C-alpha positions in Angstrom: 81.5 2.9 90.5 84.5 4.0 88.6 87.8 3.1 90.3 90.7 5.5 90.8 94.2 4.7 89.7 97.4 6.8 89.9 100.4 6.9 87.5 103.5 8.6 88.7 106.1 9.2 85.9 109.5 8.9 87.5 111.9 8.3 84.6 113.6 11.7 84.3 117.1 12.6 85.4 116.2 16.0 86.9 119.5 17.5 85.8 118.4 21.1 86.6 118.3 20.2 90.3 122.0 19.4 90.4 123.4 16.7 92.7 124.9 13.3 92.1 121.6 11.5 91.7 118.3 12.0 89.9 116.4 14.6 91.9 113.6 12.1 92.9 116.1 10.1 94.8 117.8 13.0 96.7 117.0 13.2 100.4 114.7 15.8 102.0 114.2 15.5 105.7 115.9 12.1 105.8 113.9 10.5 103.0 114.3 10.4 99.3 111.9 12.9 97.6 109.9 10.1 95.9 109.0 8.5 99.3 107.4 11.8 100.5 105.4 11.8 97.2 104.3 8.2 97.5 103.4 8.5 101.1 100.8 11.2 100.4 99.4 9.6 97.3 99.0 6.2 98.7 97.1 7.5 101.7 94.2 8.4 99.5 91.5 6.0 100.7 89.7 5.7 97.4 92.8 4.7 95.5 92.7 1.3 93.8 96.3 1.1 92.7 99.3 3.3 92.1 101.9 2.6 89.3 105.3 4.1 89.5 106.9 4.4 86.0 110.7 4.2 86.1 113.4 4.4 83.4 114.3 1.0 81.9 117.8 1.0 83.5 116.7 2.3 86.9 117.6 0.1 89.8 117.8 2.8 92.4 114.2 2.7 93.5 114.4 -1.0 94.4 117.4 -0.3 96.5 115.9 2.6 98.4 112.7 0.7 99.0 114.6 -2.1 100.5 116.6 0.4 102.7 113.6 2.3 104.0 111.1 -0.6 104.1 107.9 1.5 104.6 105.6 -0.3 107.1 102.4 1.4 105.9 100.0 -1.1 104.4 99.2 1.6 101.8 102.4 0.6 100.0 100.7 -2.7 99.1 98.8 -0.8 96.5 102.0 0.2 94.7 103.6 -1.5 91.7 106.7 -0.5 89.8 107.5 -0.9 86.1 110.7 0.0 84.2 108.8 1.2 81.1 109.6 4.9 81.1 110.3 6.7 77.8 112.4 9.7 76.7 109.7 12.2 77.4 107.0 12.7 80.1 104.3 11.9 77.6 105.9 8.6 76.6 106.3 7.6 80.3 102.7 8.5 81.1 101.3 6.7 78.1 103.3 3.6 78.9 101.9 3.8 82.5 98.3 4.2 81.3 98.6 1.1 79.0 100.2 -0.8 81.9 97.2 0.0 84.0 94.9 -1.6 81.4 97.0 -4.8 81.7 96.5 -4.6 85.5 92.8 -4.5 85.0 91.8 -0.9 84.8 88.8 -0.2 82.6 88.3 2.6 80.0 86.0 4.6 82.3 88.1 4.4 85.4 89.8 7.6 86.6 93.5 8.1 86.5 95.4 10.6 88.6 98.7 11.5 87.0 101.1 13.1 89.5 104.7 14.5 89.2 107.2 12.5 91.3 108.9 15.9 92.1 105.7 17.4 93.7 106.7 16.0 97.1 104.8 18.5 99.1 101.4 17.2 97.9 98.9 16.5 100.7 96.3 13.8 100.6 93.5 16.2 101.3 94.4 18.3 98.2 94.1 15.1 96.2 90.8 14.3 97.8 89.5 17.7 96.9 90.4 17.0 93.2 88.6 13.7 93.4 85.5 15.2 95.0 85.4 17.9 92.3 85.9 15.6 89.3 84.2 12.3 90.1 80.9 13.4 88.6 82.4 15.6 85.9 82.3 14.7 82.2 85.9 15.6 81.6 88.0 15.7 84.7 90.4 18.4 86.0 93.6 19.5 87.5 95.0 21.0 90.7 96.1 24.5 90.1 96.9 27.8 91.7 95.8 31.3 90.6 98.7 33.4 89.3 99.5 36.3 91.6 102.8 37.7 90.2 103.0 40.2 87.3 103.6 38.1 84.2 106.2 39.1 81.6 106.8 37.8 78.1 110.4 37.9 77.0 112.2 38.5 73.7 115.6 37.1 74.4 116.8 38.6 77.7 114.5 41.7 77.3 110.9 42.2 78.3 108.7 42.2 75.2 105.4 42.9 77.0 103.5 42.5 80.3 100.6 40.1 80.2 97.4 40.4 82.1 97.4 38.0 85.0 93.6 37.8 85.4 92.2 34.3 84.7 95.6 32.7 84.6 96.6 29.7 86.7 99.7 27.7 87.4 99.0 24.1 86.5 99.9 21.5 89.1 99.3 17.8 89.6 97.6 15.5 90.1 95.6 15.8 86.9 92.5 13.5 86.8 91.0 12.1 83.6 89.3 8.9 82.4 91.7 6.3 81.2 90.5 5.8 77.6 90.1 9.5 76.6 93.5 10.3 78.2 95.3 7.6 76.2 93.6 8.8 73.0 94.6 12.4 73.8 98.2 11.6 74.5 98.5 9.4 71.4 97.1 12.2 69.3 99.3 14.9 70.8 102.9 15.9 70.9 105.7 14.5 73.0 106.5 18.1 73.8 103.3 18.5 75.9 104.3 19.1 79.5 101.1 18.0 81.1 98.0 15.8 80.5 95.6 18.7 80.5 97.2 20.2 77.4 96.6 16.9 75.6 93.0 16.9 76.6 92.6 20.6 75.6 94.0 19.8 72.2 91.1 17.4 71.8 88.6 20.1 72.5 88.0 19.4 76.1 88.0 22.0 78.9 89.2 20.4 82.1 88.1 21.8 85.5 90.5 23.9 87.6 90.6 22.9 91.3 92.4 25.3 93.6 95.1 23.6 95.7 98.0 25.4 97.4 100.9 27.6 96.4 103.0 25.0 98.3 102.3 22.3 95.8 105.5 23.1 94.0 107.5 21.0 91.6 111.0 20.6 92.9 113.1 21.6 89.9 116.1 23.7 90.9 118.6 23.3 93.8 116.9 26.1 95.8 113.6 24.3 95.6 115.0 21.7 98.0 115.5 24.4 100.6 111.8 25.3 100.4 110.6 21.7 100.4 112.8 21.0 103.5 111.4 24.0 105.3 107.8 23.1 104.6 108.2 19.5 105.6 110.1 20.6 108.7 107.2 22.9 109.7 104.7 20.1 109.1 106.6 17.7 111.2 106.8 20.3 114.0 103.0 20.9 113.8 102.3 17.2 113.9 104.5 16.9 117.0 102.6 19.8 118.7 99.2 18.4 117.8 
């Protein structure tokens, strides 16, 4: 049976979020954002191994890991490498090649997940795995577009686009190791997700509905939403 690996690119600075640290290390509900992300990903029972890709000069994660010392045995499936590049595509590609050095095979599955999608839940990841394990191509978590969509010309609206059949791409995105490496190597560093690289190769990945709450924390106000959601979850857990 094909194994399942995860690559989490975590080499960006997250400057749009503001703050005095890279956004993945800013606290939400008492923990750095990246720890919320890892906690959910590493709870996936079928996961073989998770690789966190950091910038070459990044020493912050080692310090926070020592500070927080997670007790969950799931963190034994985590390894960290300072091999990130200047773009997301470069960091993901470096992570995929590192997985091969760690023993991953060409036909094994890889879940690529944004470090800043800290509201991800393990059952959403499991839904993606269940939907894609027997698929020829793979797929992504996504959410149907509900807002009216405008195309701009400068600061003016150029036209209104039909929202039917349009989705917001999320992560994780799940593909076989070898085809994904091939697609990223053939594509552009400007590609913002792995699916677009696969699409450029002629593949049509599957869309798996997740949740509107699976946001990518990008701007300062996103921290407020993430804090509120995590607070509500903690309260519900306490009630249960």
